[in-house]
C-alpha positions as CSV (number, residue, x, y, z in Angstrom):
1,M,-31.7,-19.1,11.7
2,I,-28.1,-20.4,11.7
3,R,-27.0,-21.1,8.1
4,F,-24.0,-22.6,6.2
5,I,-21.7,-19.7,5.1
6,H,-21.2,-21.2,1.7
7,D,-25.0,-21.1,1.1
8,L,-25.1,-17.5,2.3
9,H,-22.5,-16.5,-0.3
10,V,-24.4,-18.4,-3.1
11,E,-27.5,-16.5,-2.2
12,A,-25.8,-13.2,-2.1
13,A,-24.2,-13.7,-5.3
14,A,-27.5,-14.8,-6.9
15,A,-29.0,-11.4,-5.6
16,R,-25.9,-9.5,-6.8
17,R,-25.3,-8.3,-3.3
18,P,-21.9,-8.2,-1.7
19,A,-21.5,-10.5,1.4
20,I,-20.3,-8.6,4.4
21,S,-18.9,-10.4,7.4
22,V,-16.9,-9.4,10.4
23,E,-14.4,-11.0,12.8
24,F,-14.0,-10.8,16.6
25,F,-11.5,-12.2,19.1
26,P,-12.5,-13.6,22.5
27,P,-11.9,-10.7,25.0
28,K,-9.7,-11.3,27.9
29,T,-11.5,-9.5,30.6
30,E,-15.2,-9.2,31.9
31,E,-15.2,-5.5,30.6
32,G,-14.1,-6.7,27.2
33,D,-16.9,-9.3,27.1
34,R,-19.4,-6.6,28.2
35,Q,-18.1,-4.2,25.4
36,L,-18.3,-6.8,22.7
37,M,-21.7,-8.1,23.6
38,T,-23.5,-4.8,24.4
39,V,-21.7,-2.3,22.2
40,T,-19.6,-3.7,19.4
41,V,-21.9,-6.6,18.1
42,P,-25.1,-4.3,18.3
43,E,-23.3,-1.5,16.4
44,L,-22.1,-3.9,13.7
45,L,-25.5,-5.5,13.3
46,K,-26.7,-2.1,11.9
47,I,-24.7,-2.8,8.7
48,R,-26.4,-6.3,8.4
49,P,-23.5,-8.7,8.3
50,L,-24.3,-12.1,6.8
51,Y,-22.1,-13.7,9.5
52,C,-19.2,-13.4,11.8
53,S,-16.2,-15.3,12.9
54,V,-14.4,-15.7,16.2
55,T,-10.7,-16.4,16.5
56,Y,-9.2,-19.3,18.5
57,G,-6.3,-17.5,20.2
58,A,-2.6,-18.2,20.3
59,G,-1.9,-21.9,20.8
60,G,-5.6,-22.6,20.9
61,G,-5.6,-21.0,24.3
62,T,-9.0,-19.5,24.1
63,R,-10.8,-22.8,23.1
64,D,-13.6,-22.6,25.7
65,K,-13.9,-18.8,25.4
66,T,-14.3,-19.0,21.6
67,L,-17.0,-21.7,21.9
68,D,-18.9,-19.5,24.5
69,V,-18.5,-16.3,22.4
70,V,-19.7,-18.1,19.3
71,D,-22.5,-19.7,21.1
72,R,-23.7,-16.5,22.8
73,I,-23.6,-14.4,19.5
74,Q,-25.7,-17.1,17.8
75,R,-28.4,-17.3,20.5
76,Q,-28.4,-13.7,21.5
77,F,-28.3,-12.1,18.2
78,D,-29.4,-14.8,15.8
79,L,-26.4,-14.2,13.7
80,T,-24.6,-17.1,12.0
81,A,-21.1,-17.4,13.7
82,M,-18.0,-19.3,12.6
83,M,-15.6,-20.8,15.1
84,H,-11.9,-20.8,14.3
85,L,-10.2,-24.2,15.1
86,T,-6.4,-24.8,14.9
87,C,-4.1,-27.9,15.1
88,V,-1.9,-26.2,17.8
89,N,-1.5,-28.2,21.1
90,A,-4.3,-30.6,20.3
91,T,-4.4,-34.3,19.5
92,R,-6.9,-35.7,17.1
93,A,-9.1,-36.9,20.1
94,Q,-9.0,-33.4,21.6
95,L,-10.1,-31.8,18.4
96,H,-12.8,-34.4,18.0
97,E,-14.1,-33.3,21.5
98,V,-14.1,-29.7,20.5
99,I,-15.8,-30.2,17.3
100,E,-18.5,-32.3,19.0
101,D,-19.0,-29.5,21.7
102,A,-19.4,-27.1,18.9
103,R,-22.1,-29.4,17.2
104,A,-23.9,-29.8,20.5
105,R,-24.2,-25.9,20.7
106,G,-25.5,-25.5,17.2
107,I,-22.4,-24.1,15.7
108,R,-22.4,-25.3,12.1
109,N,-19.4,-23.3,10.6
110,L,-15.7,-23.9,11.3
111,L,-12.6,-22.2,10.0
112,A,-9.9,-25.0,9.9
113,L,-6.4,-23.6,10.5
114,R,-3.0,-25.0,11.3
115,G,-2.5,-22.1,13.6
116,D,0.8,-20.4,14.6
117,P,3.3,-21.8,16.9
118,P,2.6,-21.0,20.6
119,G,4.1,-17.5,21.2
120,G,3.6,-16.6,17.6
121,G,7.1,-17.5,16.5
122,G,9.7,-20.3,16.2
123,P,9.5,-23.4,14.1
124,W,6.1,-25.3,13.8
125,T,6.0,-28.6,15.7
126,K,3.2,-31.1,15.3
127,T,1.5,-32.3,18.5
128,E,2.0,-36.0,19.0
129,G,-1.3,-37.6,18.0
130,G,-2.5,-34.4,16.2
131,F,-2.3,-33.0,12.7
132,E,0.6,-31.4,10.9
133,Y,-1.3,-29.6,8.1
134,S,-4.6,-27.8,8.1
135,R,-5.5,-30.0,5.0
136,E,-5.6,-33.0,7.5
137,L,-8.0,-31.0,9.9
138,V,-10.3,-30.1,6.9
139,A,-10.5,-33.7,5.9
140,F,-11.1,-34.8,9.5
141,I,-14.1,-32.4,9.9
142,R,-15.5,-33.4,6.5
143,E,-15.4,-37.0,7.6
144,L,-17.3,-36.2,10.8
145,G,-19.9,-34.4,8.8
146,G,-22.5,-31.8,9.6
147,F,-20.2,-28.6,9.2
148,N,-19.4,-26.1,6.7
149,I,-15.7,-25.7,6.4
150,G,-13.7,-22.5,5.8
151,T,-9.9,-22.3,5.2
152,A,-7.4,-19.5,5.1
153,G,-5.7,-18.2,1.9
154,F,-2.7,-16.1,1.5
155,P,-2.7,-13.8,-1.5
156,E,1.0,-13.1,-1.1
157,G,1.8,-16.6,0.1
158,H,2.2,-17.9,3.7
159,I,5.0,-16.2,5.5
160,A,6.5,-19.7,6.4
161,Q,6.3,-21.1,2.8
162,T,9.9,-20.8,1.6
163,R,9.1,-22.2,-1.9
164,G,7.0,-19.3,-2.9
165,K,3.5,-18.3,-3.2
166,H,2.5,-20.6,-6.2
167,V,3.5,-23.6,-4.0
168,D,1.5,-22.2,-1.2
169,W,-1.6,-21.8,-3.5
170,E,-1.2,-25.5,-4.6
171,F,-1.6,-26.5,-1.0
172,L,-4.6,-24.4,-0.6
173,A,-6.1,-26.0,-3.6
174,D,-5.4,-29.3,-1.8
175,K,-7.4,-28.1,1.2
176,V,-10.4,-27.3,-1.0
177,R,-10.2,-30.9,-2.6
178,A,-10.1,-32.2,0.9
179,G,-13.4,-30.6,1.7
180,A,-13.1,-26.8,2.4
181,D,-16.3,-25.0,1.3
182,F,-14.9,-21.5,1.1
183,I,-11.6,-19.5,1.4
184,V,-11.0,-16.3,3.6
185,T,-7.9,-14.5,2.9
186,Q,-5.3,-13.1,5.2
187,L,-5.3,-9.3,5.1
188,F,-3.7,-7.4,2.1
189,F,-3.4,-3.9,1.0
190,D,-2.8,-4.2,-2.7
191,N,-5.8,-5.5,-4.7
192,D,-3.5,-6.8,-7.5
193,D,-2.3,-9.4,-5.0
194,Y,-5.8,-10.6,-4.4
195,F,-6.7,-10.8,-8.2
196,E,-3.5,-12.6,-9.0
197,F,-4.2,-15.1,-6.2
198,R,-7.9,-15.6,-7.2
199,D,-7.3,-16.0,-10.9
200,H,-4.5,-18.5,-10.4
201,L,-6.8,-20.6,-8.1
202,V,-9.7,-20.5,-10.4
203,Q,-8.1,-20.6,-13.9
204,R,-5.0,-22.8,-13.2
205,L,-6.1,-24.9,-10.2
206,G,-9.7,-25.3,-10.7
207,V,-11.0,-23.8,-7.4
208,T,-14.7,-23.0,-7.5
209,V,-15.5,-22.2,-3.9
210,P,-16.0,-18.4,-2.7
211,I,-12.6,-16.6,-2.3
212,I,-13.5,-14.0,0.3
213,P,-11.0,-11.0,0.7
214,G,-10.1,-10.2,4.4
215,L,-9.4,-6.6,5.1
216,M,-8.5,-4.4,8.1
217,P,-9.2,-0.7,8.2
218,V,-6.0,0.4,10.0
219,L,-6.2,2.2,13.3
220,S,-2.6,3.2,14.1
221,R,0.8,3.2,12.4
222,N,2.7,1.0,14.9
223,Q,-0.2,-1.6,15.2
224,T,-0.3,-1.9,11.4
225,K,3.4,-2.4,11.1
226,K,3.4,-5.0,13.8
227,F,0.5,-7.0,12.3
228,T,1.9,-7.0,8.8
229,Q,5.3,-8.1,10.0
230,L,3.7,-11.1,11.8
231,C,1.6,-12.2,8.8
232,G,4.0,-11.1,6.1
233,A,1.5,-8.7,4.3
234,R,3.1,-6.0,2.1
235,L,2.5,-2.4,2.7
236,P,2.4,-0.6,-0.6
237,E,5.0,2.2,-0.8
238,A,2.4,5.1,-1.1
239,F,0.3,3.6,1.8
240,L,3.4,3.2,4.0
241,A,4.4,6.7,3.2
242,Q,1.1,8.1,4.2
243,L,1.2,6.2,7.5
244,D,4.7,7.6,8.3
245,R,3.5,11.2,7.5
246,L,0.5,10.8,9.9
247,G,2.9,9.3,12.5
248,D,1.3,8.6,15.9
249,D,-1.9,10.7,15.2
250,D,-4.2,7.7,15.6
251,K,-7.3,9.7,14.9
252,A,-5.9,10.8,11.5
253,V,-4.6,7.2,10.7
254,T,-8.1,5.9,11.5
255,E,-9.6,8.3,8.9
256,F,-7.1,7.4,6.4
257,G,-7.7,3.7,7.1
258,I,-11.4,4.3,6.5
259,E,-10.9,6.0,3.2
260,Y,-8.3,3.6,1.9
261,C,-10.4,0.5,2.9
262,T,-13.5,2.1,1.2
263,R,-11.5,2.6,-2.0
264,Q,-9.9,-0.8,-1.8
265,I,-13.3,-2.6,-1.5
266,E,-14.7,-0.6,-4.3
267,G,-11.9,-2.0,-6.6
268,L,-12.5,-5.5,-5.3
269,L,-16.2,-5.4,-5.9
270,R,-15.7,-4.1,-9.4
271,G,-13.3,-6.9,-10.0
272,G,-15.8,-9.5,-8.9
273,A,-15.0,-10.1,-5.3
274,P,-17.9,-11.8,-3.5
275,G,-17.8,-9.4,-0.7
276,V,-15.4,-8.6,2.3
277,H,-14.6,-10.1,5.7
278,F,-13.7,-7.3,8.1
279,Y,-11.0,-7.8,10.8
280,T,-12.6,-5.6,13.3
281,L,-10.2,-5.8,16.2
282,N,-13.5,-5.9,18.3
283,K,-14.2,-2.3,17.2
284,A,-17.2,-1.2,15.3
285,H,-16.5,2.4,14.1
286,S,-14.2,1.9,11.2
287,T,-16.1,-1.0,9.7
288,V,-19.5,0.7,10.0
289,R,-18.1,3.9,8.4
290,V,-16.6,1.9,5.5
291,V,-19.8,0.1,4.8
292,Q,-21.8,3.3,5.0
293,N,-19.4,4.9,2.5
294,L,-20.0,2.1,0.1
295,G,-23.8,2.5,0.4
296,L,-24.1,-1.2,1.7
297,A,-25.5,-0.5,5.2
């Protein structure tokens, strides 16, 4: 049965059970599709995630593929799936069309994002007839009705926010007031960043929706550095030193990533985090190992 994600979190909290969820991206090839649907998703179902999410691709370029993947996961595996939706290269009318397509397919959860500029860099430019801010997209979806709405949060502040993280967090609180039902964070590697972020939102800005930490068990040194440069996440000094010591030994880096992520989640759960959203990169091994380490499988 496809559920609202906010309700899944409320029920998990009442049962004092961490909510585990996972994220995929739409594969670019037929082999990638086969691997995702016949290997990765079935492997991850063994750890009993409450739901999954599927990204929208740079510039909204995977719109139809994202819809198809979310639809297939929900029908084939009866797993609640959330579709990412961005403002990039889309008018209000085009977004309305996508949202109604999602509704017709039984998709009930949307992650409303501004999205990165096409190509991942350069200044953000609003599409004529579209939205400039994700807050506007959240409000638009809320007005249409029938969906649970997630939004993104940045424990270290959005990389494009030049006025600092506290201003960024004010805008996030505005998105919640506009209708967002839960927050999923960008990846981070220092739990103090999450707790400062959460406490500021809750205690100073009055946010009451679930604030879900998003984590990525690292797989390689170069990939990790590339991702963090793109999103602005900070690599703690000791973490970075260990990555550099392991160098290009991806097997060793993967093991280090599993151990580090396990310890990180232990600390987050002790501090009251509602669970964790895994950025899986369409791979199951590390996420499964982490959840098994935690005794949550």
